[in-house]
C-alpha positions, 0 to 999 in steps of 0.5 A: 773589642776581642783583642782588648778582652783578650789582653784583660784576661792575660792580665788577670792571669798574670795578676792571680799569679803575683800573690803566689808563693814558691812551693817547699818541700818538707825538711829532709824530704830529699834525704828520706827520698834518696833513702826510700830509693835505696832501700827499694832498690836492695830489696828488688836486688836481694829478692832476685838472687834469694829466689835464685838460691832457694831454687837450686834446680833453677839455678843449675838449669840456667848455668846449664843453658848458659854453658850449652849456648857457650859451646855452641858459639865456640864451635860455630867460631872454630867451624868458621875459621876452618871453612876460612882455611880450607878457602884460602889453601884451595884458592892458592893451590888453584892459583899455583896450578893454573900458572904452572907454579907447582914444584916438586921437592928440590930434594931427592927422596929416592936414595 
């Protein structure tokens, strides 16, 4: 009995959908929507740049922070390279000493 009741409710629900029409947007809806979104996008970007340009202290401080961070990064990279070169030259010297491969100069400097 319950199965028959469920089937009747399903049929009633599907029957109510038979007379429905597809919803339609007003004319030029998508064009107006795109124009409004584009307008909002330009307002946001212009507002950000205007805030920075209206406050020179903010612009200068931001540039200073970026400059300091770049200098720190470059010094860190150069110190890493120096350490790697020092380790490489030291290990080669140790290798040469261990296997008695240290040779003096072929040329005589006492002339």
